[in-house]
N, C-alpha and C positions, 0 to 999 in steps of 0.2 A: 356572689351567689352562683353566677355562671361558672366561675372557676371551681367552686365546690362541686357543682353538678358534673362537670367534666372529670374531676378527680374520682367521683363515685363511679362513673361509667367506666373509666380506665381500670379501676380496681376490680370491677365485675368482669371485665374482659380478661384481665390477666389471671384472675382467680379461676376462671372456667377452663376446662380442658381444651387444648388446641385441637379443634376438630379438622380432620383432613379427609373425612368420608371413607369410602371403601378402599381397602388396601389389599395388596397381593403379597403372599409369602415369597421371599426371594428363592430362586432356584438353588443358589449357593449361599448357605447361611454361615457367616463367620464374623469374628470380631478381631480387632487388632491389638487390644490392650487389656483383655481380661474382663472388660465391662461390656455386658451384652445389653444393648438398648433396642428400643422399638425400631429405630432406623436400621440396625443390623439385621433385623428380622423381616421388615416389610418395605416394599417399594411404595413410595407415595405417603410416607408417614408425616411429612410436613413438619409443623411446629412441635409434634410429639416425638420426633426422631431421637431426641436426646434423653428421653425418659429411660431410666435404668430398670431392667427387668431381672437380671441375675448377674452374678460374678462367676467367672470361670477360673478355677484354681489349677486345673490340669490341662491336658491337651484338648479336652472337649467337655461340654456340659450338656446334659439331657434335660429338656424342659417339657413339662406336661402341656400338651396342646390346648386343652380346655382351660387351664390356668392362664396361659398366654392370651387366649381369646378374651377372657374376663378382664385382664389387665389392659388389653388394647381398647376394649369398650370403655373402660373408665377414663382412658386418655382421649376418647372421642373418635377412635378408629373402629371401622367395621370390617372384621375378617370372618367370613362365613365358613372357612375351612372346607371348601368344596371337595377336596381330596379325602377328607375324613381322617387326617393324620391324628394319631394318638400322642406321638412324641415328636419333638423337634431337637435334632442334634446340632449343636453349634460348636464349630472347631476354631482353633486359632488360625488367624491369617488366611490360610490357603483355601478355606471354604468348607462348609459342611453341607448336610442335606436333611430334608425332612425325612423322618423314619417311616417310609412306606414299604419298600422292598427292592430287591435288586432288579435293575433293568439294563438293557444294552445301551451303551453310550460311547460314541467315538471309538469303536472297535474294542472297548473294554467292558467290564461289567462292574456294577457296584456290589461289593461283598461286605458282609458284616464282619468286623474285626474287633479284637480286644483292645480297649482303650488303656488297659494296664495289665500287668502280669498277675496271674492268680495262682494260688497254691492249691494243692489237692484238698478237696472238701469245701473250699470256699463257695459261697452261694453267689451266682451271677446276678448283679444288680443292673438297673437300667443305665446308670452312668458308666458301667464297665464295657459298653458296646458302642461302636461307632461305624458308620458306613464309610467305605474307602474304595478307590478304584483299584482294580487288579486285572491281570490278563485272563484269569479264569477263576472259577469258584470250586470248592470241594464238591464231590458228588452228593454228599449229604448236607450241603450248606442249607441253613434255615432260610425261608423266604420272609420271615417276620421275626423281629426281636423277641416278641412275646413267647415264641417257641423255646427260647433259651433262658429268659429271665426267670429266676427262682429255682433253677436247677444247680446242681453242685458239680464242680470241676472233678473229673475222674483222674486227671494227671496235671502236672504243672503246665500252665498255659502262658504263652509269651505275648507281651504287648505287641500289637501290630499284626499278629498272626490271624489268618482267616478263621472264622468260626465254623466248626464241623459238628454234626450231630453226635459223633462218637466222642467228642470232648467232654460231654456232660451226661449226668444221669440224675434221677430223682434223689433228693437229699436222704441220707441215711437216718432212719428213725430207731434202728436197733444197732447197738454196738456189740462186737464180739466180747463174750465174757460177762456181760451184764445180766442182771436178773430181770426176767420178762414175765408179765402177767399174761397167762394163756387162758383163753376161753374155749371150751369144747361145747358145741351145741348141735343138736340134730333137729331143732325146731320145737321140740317138746321139753327136752331136758337140757339144762345148761349147767356146766361145771366150770369152776375157776381154779387154777393152780399156778404155781410159779416154776419157771425153768431157767436154766442157764443157756444163753445164746452161744452157739458154737461158731457163729460167723455173723458179720454185719449184714444188714438188709435195709432196703428202702421200702416205703409203703407199697404193698401189693406183691412184694418179692417173697419167694419161698426160702426158708432157711431151717436148719436143724437146731434143736435145743435138747438139753438133757434134764431129765427129772432128777433133782438132787437127792431124792430118797431112794428110788429104784434104780437109778443110773440108766434108765431106758432112754433111747434116742427117739425123739418125736419130730415129725415134719410139721411146720407151721407156716402161716402166712402173716407177715408183718402188717398190722392195721393202723399203727400210730406209734408215737414215742413210747417205748417200753411196753407196747401192747401187741398181742398176736392172737390169731385164731387157729384152732386145730380141729380135726375130725371133719364131719360133713360140711360144716360151715366153711372150713378152709378149702375144701375141694370145690365148693360152689364159687368162692372168690377166685380160685385158680382158673376155673372154666370161663368165668366172666371176663377175666383179664385176657385169656387166650382168644376169646371171641372178638373182644375189642381190638386186639392187635391185628387179627385176620381181616377185620373190616376196613382197616386203613388203606 
C-alpha cells in the first residue's frame, strides 16, 4: 500500500510543470542547435529549461512575447515582461536580443537589419528583421520594428544590411494599366466610373488615370486595392495626408 501511495505521489510530481518561480529574460537570447527552449530564453528556468518553444530554421526566429509568456506560465515560470517587449528575436549561437529598440552598447549601436534578402515589392514580415551590432545606424533608421513590418521593399534588400526608412514604402494597391473603380463625391452627389491607371500607387498616393471613353486624364487618390477617389473627396484626402505628414 505504501509503495502504491509513493508511486502515485511520484506520478503527480512528474506530471506537474517544473515550477521555478519568477524568471528573467536573458540579455542575449540565442540557441545553439535550432531548438529554442525556455532555458535559452530565461535565466533561472530550472527544471523547465529543456521545454521546447520553437524551432529556428534560418539565422533567426522571431517569437511573439505574449505567446512566450503564456507558454512559460504553463511550464510553471513567471515572466512579467517588465520591459513591455512585443517580440523576442532569437539568433543562432552568437546571441540575439529582445526587440525593443537601438541603444548604445560597448561603443556600438544596435541596428535593425534584414534577416534575409528581399526582392522589390516583397512585404516585410517580423521574421525578416533582426537586431545586430554596428558602428552606426542610417540617419532614417527605424527605432522600432513595427515601423517597417507590413511595408513593401522599394528596391532589392540584402541580408545583413541595416534597415533604412527609404528602403520601404506602403504596399501598392493600384497597378499601372489595371482597371480602377473611381468614386467622385462632393458630399451630396456620388458618381462611380472606371478608369485605367497610368501608374502604380499605394493607399493615399495620388496618381493619374484615363477615362476609357473620353480619354480624359483624371487625378485620383488610391483608397484600396483597385479603388480610388476623385474630385472634392480626393482633395480632402490629399489635404489630410499632407497635414498628417507635417505633424510628424
